[in-house]
Structure formats: structure tokens, C-alpha cells
N, CA, C and O atoms as a GROMACS GRO file, in nm:
protein
  296
    1UNK      N    1 -12.560  -1.553 -17.088
    1UNK     CA    2 -12.588  -1.559 -17.194
    1UNK      C    3 -12.555  -1.706 -17.098
    1UNK      O    4 -12.483  -1.705 -16.999
    2UNK      N    5 -12.635  -1.845 -17.160
    2UNK     CA    6 -12.674  -1.982 -17.055
    2UNK      C    7 -12.563  -2.034 -17.201
    2UNK      O    8 -12.565  -2.000 -17.319
    3UNK      N    9 -12.486  -2.118 -17.132
    3UNK     CA   10 -12.420  -2.175 -17.162
    3UNK      C   11 -12.510  -2.300 -17.256
    3UNK      O   12 -12.475  -2.320 -17.372
    4UNK      N   13 -12.611  -2.369 -17.202
    4UNK     CA   14 -12.706  -2.421 -17.292
    4UNK      C   15 -12.852  -2.436 -17.316
    4UNK      O   16 -12.914  -2.350 -17.253
    5UNK      N   17 -12.939  -2.524 -17.393
    5UNK     CA   18 -13.051  -2.543 -17.382
    5UNK      C   19 -13.124  -2.649 -17.358
    5UNK      O   20 -13.141  -2.692 -17.472
    6UNK      N   21 -13.173  -2.712 -17.296
    6UNK     CA   22 -13.200  -2.837 -17.280
    6UNK      C   23 -13.357  -2.924 -17.387
    6UNK      O   24 -13.470  -2.876 -17.397
    7UNK      N   25 -13.328  -3.002 -17.423
    7UNK     CA   26 -13.436  -3.081 -17.486
    7UNK      C   27 -13.560  -3.007 -17.478
    7UNK      O   28 -13.628  -3.013 -17.580
    8UNK      N   29 -13.632  -2.903 -17.331
    8UNK     CA   30 -13.713  -2.862 -17.420
    8UNK      C   31 -13.732  -2.666 -17.428
    8UNK      O   32 -13.825  -2.586 -17.429
    9UNK      N   33 -13.584  -2.664 -17.431
    9UNK     CA   34 -13.538  -2.523 -17.510
    9UNK      C   35 -13.552  -2.457 -17.388
    9UNK      O   36 -13.566  -2.336 -17.408
   10UNK      N   37 -13.554  -2.497 -17.229
   10UNK     CA   38 -13.512  -2.404 -17.141
   10UNK      C   39 -13.404  -2.388 -17.133
   10UNK      O   40 -13.342  -2.493 -17.150
   11UNK      N   41 -13.333  -2.290 -17.112
   11UNK     CA   42 -13.176  -2.258 -17.073
   11UNK      C   43 -13.148  -2.285 -17.008
   11UNK      O   44 -13.228  -2.302 -16.916
   12UNK      N   45 -13.027  -2.311 -16.992
   12UNK     CA   46 -12.961  -2.330 -16.824
   12UNK      C   47 -12.811  -2.221 -16.834
   12UNK      O   48 -12.770  -2.134 -16.911
   13UNK      N   49 -12.749  -2.308 -16.667
   13UNK     CA   50 -12.604  -2.208 -16.673
   13UNK      C   51 -12.594  -2.336 -16.572
   13UNK      O   52 -12.672  -2.392 -16.496
   14UNK      N   53 -12.418  -2.359 -16.621
   14UNK     CA   54 -12.400  -2.457 -16.568
   14UNK      C   55 -12.200  -2.398 -16.525
   14UNK      O   56 -12.126  -2.462 -16.600
   15UNK      N   57 -12.126  -2.312 -16.440
   15UNK     CA   58 -12.220  -2.337 -16.324
   15UNK      C   59 -12.292  -2.182 -16.346
   15UNK      O   60 -12.242  -2.094 -16.416
   16UNK      N   61 -12.417  -2.168 -16.272
   16UNK     CA   62 -12.453  -2.058 -16.236
   16UNK      C   63 -12.402  -1.911 -16.216
   16UNK      O   64 -12.368  -1.892 -16.099
   17UNK      N   65 -12.388  -1.801 -16.300
   17UNK     CA   66 -12.328  -1.697 -16.330
   17UNK      C   67 -12.253  -1.669 -16.168
   17UNK      O   68 -12.135  -1.655 -16.138
   18UNK      N   69 -12.394  -1.669 -16.073
   18UNK     CA   70 -12.363  -1.583 -15.941
   18UNK      C   71 -12.281  -1.721 -15.865
   18UNK      O   72 -12.264  -1.721 -15.743
   19UNK      N   73 -12.241  -1.818 -15.937
   19UNK     CA   74 -12.179  -1.921 -15.831
   19UNK      C   75 -12.006  -1.988 -15.912
   19UNK      O   76 -11.986  -2.110 -15.915
   20UNK      N   77 -11.932  -1.916 -15.952
   20UNK     CA   78 -11.796  -1.966 -16.079
   20UNK      C   79 -11.711  -2.084 -16.001
   20UNK      O   80 -11.660  -2.086 -15.889
   21UNK      N   81 -11.717  -2.148 -16.072
   21UNK     CA   82 -11.619  -2.265 -16.020
   21UNK      C   83 -11.684  -2.374 -15.932
   21UNK      O   84 -11.616  -2.461 -15.879
   22UNK      N   85 -11.796  -2.368 -15.919
   22UNK     CA   86 -11.853  -2.431 -15.827
   22UNK      C   87 -11.915  -2.591 -15.925
   22UNK      O   88 -11.866  -2.645 -16.025
   23UNK      N   89 -12.069  -2.636 -15.822
   23UNK     CA   90 -12.097  -2.783 -15.940
   23UNK      C   91 -12.322  -2.659 -15.937
   23UNK      O   92 -12.413  -2.681 -16.017
   24UNK      N   93 -12.324  -2.586 -15.856
   24UNK     CA   94 -12.393  -2.463 -15.860
   24UNK      C   95 -12.522  -2.451 -16.011
   24UNK      O   96 -12.447  -2.361 -16.048
   25UNK      N   97 -12.625  -2.457 -16.112
   25UNK     CA   98 -12.649  -2.452 -16.181
   25UNK      C   99 -12.799  -2.445 -16.161
   25UNK      O  100 -12.875  -2.512 -16.092
   26UNK      N  101 -12.833  -2.271 -16.301
   26UNK     CA  102 -12.972  -2.236 -16.321
   26UNK      C  103 -12.978  -2.286 -16.369
   26UNK      O  104 -12.891  -2.357 -16.419
   27UNK      N  105 -13.171  -2.283 -16.401
   27UNK     CA  106 -13.197  -2.270 -16.505
   27UNK      C  107 -13.319  -2.164 -16.559
   27UNK      O  108 -13.381  -2.122 -16.462
   28UNK      N  109 -13.367  -2.112 -16.684
   28UNK     CA  110 -13.520  -2.044 -16.694
   28UNK      C  111 -13.542  -2.086 -16.790
   28UNK      O  112 -13.499  -2.071 -16.904
   29UNK      N  113 -13.630  -2.156 -16.733
   29UNK     CA  114 -13.742  -2.184 -16.829
   29UNK      C  115 -13.882  -2.104 -16.941
   29UNK      O  116 -13.950  -2.004 -16.918
   30UNK      N  117 -13.884  -2.200 -17.065
   30UNK     CA  118 -13.960  -2.093 -17.122
   30UNK      C  119 -14.122  -2.038 -17.086
   30UNK      O  120 -14.184  -1.961 -17.159
   31UNK      N  121 -14.166  -2.087 -16.978
   31UNK     CA  122 -14.317  -2.112 -16.886
   31UNK      C  123 -14.245  -1.998 -16.776
   31UNK      O  124 -14.275  -2.021 -16.659
   32UNK      N  125 -14.168  -1.897 -16.792
   32UNK     CA  126 -14.121  -1.819 -16.701
   32UNK      C  127 -14.063  -1.856 -16.594
   32UNK      O  128 -13.961  -1.794 -16.563
   33UNK      N  129 -14.109  -1.964 -16.508
   33UNK     CA  130 -14.058  -2.021 -16.396
   33UNK      C  131 -13.901  -2.019 -16.396
   33UNK      O  132 -13.847  -1.940 -16.474
   34UNK      N  133 -13.848  -2.074 -16.340
   34UNK     CA  134 -13.620  -2.116 -16.220
   34UNK      C  135 -13.625  -2.155 -16.151
   34UNK      O  136 -13.684  -2.157 -16.043
   35UNK      N  137 -13.557  -2.199 -16.204
   35UNK     CA  138 -13.445  -2.302 -16.038
   35UNK      C  139 -13.276  -2.302 -16.081
   35UNK      O  140 -13.196  -2.303 -16.175
   36UNK      N  141 -13.288  -2.300 -15.967
   36UNK     CA  142 -13.165  -2.312 -15.932
   36UNK      C  143 -13.085  -2.409 -15.806
   36UNK      O  144 -13.134  -2.438 -15.698
   37UNK      N  145 -12.987  -2.436 -15.843
   37UNK     CA  146 -12.898  -2.610 -15.739
   37UNK      C  147 -12.809  -2.515 -15.677
   37UNK      O  148 -12.700  -2.542 -15.728
   38UNK      N  149 -12.791  -2.416 -15.594
   38UNK     CA  150 -12.627  -2.387 -15.484
   38UNK      C  151 -12.577  -2.479 -15.481
   38UNK      O  152 -12.629  -2.590 -15.494
   39UNK      N  153 -12.418  -2.442 -15.456
   39UNK     CA  154 -12.317  -2.539 -15.478
   39UNK      C  155 -12.354  -2.577 -15.329
   39UNK      O  156 -12.370  -2.697 -15.308
   40UNK      N  157 -12.370  -2.489 -15.223
   40UNK     CA  158 -12.385  -2.534 -15.060
   40UNK      C  159 -12.503  -2.679 -15.000
   40UNK      O  160 -12.556  -2.714 -14.894
   41UNK      N  161 -12.499  -2.729 -15.160
   41UNK     CA  162 -12.674  -2.821 -15.139
   41UNK      C  163 -12.756  -2.705 -15.162
   41UNK      O  164 -12.777  -2.700 -15.284
   42UNK      N  165 -12.815  -2.604 -15.101
   42UNK     CA  166 -12.976  -2.558 -15.045
   42UNK      C  167 -13.019  -2.506 -15.228
   42UNK      O  168 -12.937  -2.438 -15.289
   43UNK      N  169 -13.112  -2.535 -15.274
   43UNK     CA  170 -13.215  -2.501 -15.384
   43UNK      C  171 -13.301  -2.355 -15.406
   43UNK      O  172 -13.283  -2.265 -15.324
   44UNK      N  173 -13.372  -2.340 -15.493
   44UNK     CA  174 -13.488  -2.209 -15.511
   44UNK      C  175 -13.520  -2.248 -15.600
   44UNK      O  176 -13.444  -2.274 -15.694
   45UNK      N  177 -13.632  -2.264 -15.599
   45UNK     CA  178 -13.753  -2.254 -15.737
   45UNK      C  179 -13.843  -2.150 -15.735
   45UNK      O  180 -13.887  -2.097 -15.632
   46UNK      N  181 -13.878  -2.112 -15.883
   46UNK     CA  182 -14.011  -2.028 -15.855
   46UNK      C  183 -14.106  -2.094 -15.975
   46UNK      O  184 -14.039  -2.088 -16.078
   47UNK      N  185 -14.202  -2.138 -15.994
   47UNK     CA  186 -14.288  -2.132 -16.042
   47UNK      C  187 -14.355  -2.075 -16.173
   47UNK      O  188 -14.402  -2.139 -16.266
   48UNK      N  189 -14.344  -1.897 -16.151
   48UNK     CA  190 -14.308  -1.758 -16.251
   48UNK      C  191 -14.470  -1.809 -16.206
   48UNK      O  192 -14.548  -1.882 -16.267
   49UNK      N  193 -14.476  -1.776 -16.145
   49UNK     CA  194 -14.639  -1.734 -16.110
   49UNK      C  195 -14.690  -1.704 -15.937
   49UNK      O  196 -14.799  -1.717 -15.881
   50UNK      N  197 -14.550  -1.657 -15.887
   50UNK     CA  198 -14.565  -1.642 -15.762
   50UNK      C  199 -14.568  -1.706 -15.637
   50UNK      O  200 -14.580  -1.669 -15.520
   51UNK      N  201 -14.552  -1.834 -15.705
   51UNK     CA  202 -14.507  -1.881 -15.563
   51UNK      C  203 -14.379  -2.002 -15.599
   51UNK      O  204 -14.374  -2.092 -15.683
   52UNK      N  205 -14.284  -1.957 -15.491
   52UNK     CA  206 -14.149  -2.070 -15.506
   52UNK      C  207 -14.103  -2.079 -15.376
   52UNK      O  208 -14.118  -1.992 -15.290
   53UNK      N  209 -14.053  -2.173 -15.364
   53UNK     CA  210 -13.970  -2.285 -15.314
   53UNK      C  211 -13.830  -2.278 -15.246
   53UNK      O  212 -13.727  -2.277 -15.314
   54UNK      N  213 -13.826  -2.270 -15.085
   54UNK     CA  214 -13.641  -2.204 -15.065
   54UNK      C  215 -13.621  -2.390 -15.025
   54UNK      O  216 -13.717  -2.464 -15.004
   55UNK      N  217 -13.523  -2.422 -15.024
   55UNK     CA  218 -13.506  -2.561 -14.964
   55UNK      C  219 -13.293  -2.561 -14.905
   55UNK      O  220 -13.194  -2.549 -14.977
   56UNK      N  221 -13.302  -2.581 -14.752
   56UNK     CA  222 -13.215  -2.485 -14.708
   56UNK      C  223 -13.080  -2.655 -14.773
   56UNK      O  224 -13.107  -2.734 -14.864
   57UNK      N  225 -12.962  -2.653 -14.693
   57UNK     CA  226 -12.873  -2.776 -14.705
   57UNK      C  227 -12.871  -2.873 -14.596
   57UNK      O  228 -12.796  -2.970 -14.579
   58UNK      N  229 -13.006  -2.813 -14.497
   58UNK     CA  230 -13.040  -2.834 -14.408
   58UNK      C  231 -13.174  -2.960 -14.453
   58UNK      O  232 -13.231  -3.054 -14.397
   59UNK      N  233 -13.178  -2.905 -14.558
   59UNK     CA  234 -13.357  -3.006 -14.554
   59UNK      C  235 -13.463  -2.988 -14.572
   59UNK      O  236 -13.553  -3.057 -14.618
   60UNK      N  237 -13.453  -2.807 -14.502
   60UNK     CA  238 -13.579  -2.729 -14.447
   60UNK      C  239 -13.605  -2.732 -14.525
   60UNK      O  240 -13.546  -2.771 -14.626
   61UNK      N  241 -13.744  -2.674 -14.506
   61UNK     CA  242 -13.829  -2.576 -14.612
   61UNK      C  243 -13.893  -2.488 -14.631
   61UNK      O  244 -13.984  -2.493 -14.549
   62UNK      N  245 -13.904  -2.385 -14.704
   62UNK     CA  246 -13.979  -2.204 -14.680
   62UNK      C  247 -14.008  -2.225 -14.850
   62UNK      O  248 -13.949  -2.225 -14.958
   63UNK      N  249 -14.214  -2.252 -14.755
   63UNK     CA  250 -14.262  -2.183 -14.926
   63UNK      C  251 -14.362  -1.991 -14.919
   63UNK      O  252 -14.444  -1.921 -14.860
   64UNK      N  253 -14.242  -2.006 -15.061
   64UNK     CA  254 -14.278  -1.776 -15.072
   64UNK      C  255 -14.469  -1.811 -15.184
   64UNK      O  256 -14.521  -1.885 -15.268
   65UNK      N  257 -14.496  -1.685 -15.092
   65UNK     CA  258 -14.644  -1.612 -15.194
   65UNK      C  259 -14.600  -1.497 -15.251
   65UNK      O  260 -14.549  -1.394 -15.208
   66UNK      N  261 -14.635  -1.540 -15.362
   66UNK     CA  262 -14.614  -1.386 -15.397
   66UNK      C  263 -14.428  -1.306 -15.463
   66UNK      O  264 -14.365  -1.200 -15.473
   67UNK      N  265 -14.419  -1.470 -15.493
   67UNK     CA  266 -14.247  -1.446 -15.456
   67UNK      C  267 -14.180  -1.323 -15.515
   67UNK      O  268 -14.089  -1.270 -15.451
   68UNK      N  269 -14.238  -1.245 -15.697
   68UNK     CA  270 -14.244  -1.212 -15.821
   68UNK      C  271 -14.135  -1.069 -15.695
   68UNK      O  272 -14.040  -1.001 -15.733
   69UNK      N  273 -14.185  -1.068 -15.580
   69UNK     CA  274 -14.118  -1.000 -15.483
   69UNK      C  275 -14.004  -1.049 -15.420
   69UNK      O  276 -14.037  -1.041 -15.302
   70UNK      N  277 -13.911  -1.086 -15.423
   70UNK     CA  278 -13.735  -1.204 -15.417
   70UNK      C  279 -13.730  -1.150 -15.560
   70UNK      O  280 -13.800  -1.133 -15.661
   71UNK      N  281 -13.565  -1.130 -15.493
   71UNK     CA  282 -13.458  -1.143 -15.552
   71UNK      C  283 -13.454  -1.235 -15.643
   71UNK      O  284 -13.484  -1.343 -15.593
   72UNK      N  285 -13.409  -1.248 -15.842
   72UNK     CA  286 -13.388  -1.367 -15.873
   72UNK      C  287 -13.334  -1.427 -15.862
   72UNK      O  288 -13.330  -1.527 -15.933
   73UNK      N  289 -13.244  -1.398 -15.745
   73UNK     CA  290 -13.173  -1.469 -15.731
   73UNK      C  291 -13.092  -1.526 -15.620
   73UNK      O  292 -13.029  -1.431 -15.573
   74UNK      N  293 -13.068  -1.617 -15.566
   74UNK     CA  294 -13.005  -1.649 -15.384
   74UNK      C  295 -12.872  -1.674 -15.400
   74UNK      O  296 -12.801  -1.699 -15.302
   0.00000   0.00000   0.00000
């Protein structure tokens, strides 16, 4: 269940369900995209159309195609 909704109607969980008691958060957007900000400083975003991007805590970025094949949590 979402913690709340922003002004655009997108659901968010803070902290992310998979990372309780942390500064993490997760957005599930009405267009099918989603975004994770993880407690270790990494981020993961998926545009809901098969493209995704992971940024590690050190700042290196990996792009994915056909990202729907990846798990929806990090």
C-alpha cells in the first residue's frame, strides 16, 4: 500500500517497502514508470516501456533495454 500520492497522482512509498527504517523511497507512476532511490545511494528508474537505468552508489550508470525482464525491485 502506498504511503501517499504526489500532486500528479503518482504513488510513493517512503521508505521503500523492501527497505524499512531507511531514507529510501519508491515512486510508482500512473504512466507505468517507476523509480527507486535506495538507502545505499543507488537509484533505479524504469520508463515503463522497456528502458531502465541503474546508477550505483559510486555514480556509474548502466542502461537496460527490454527492462521488463528485470525484477521490479532492486
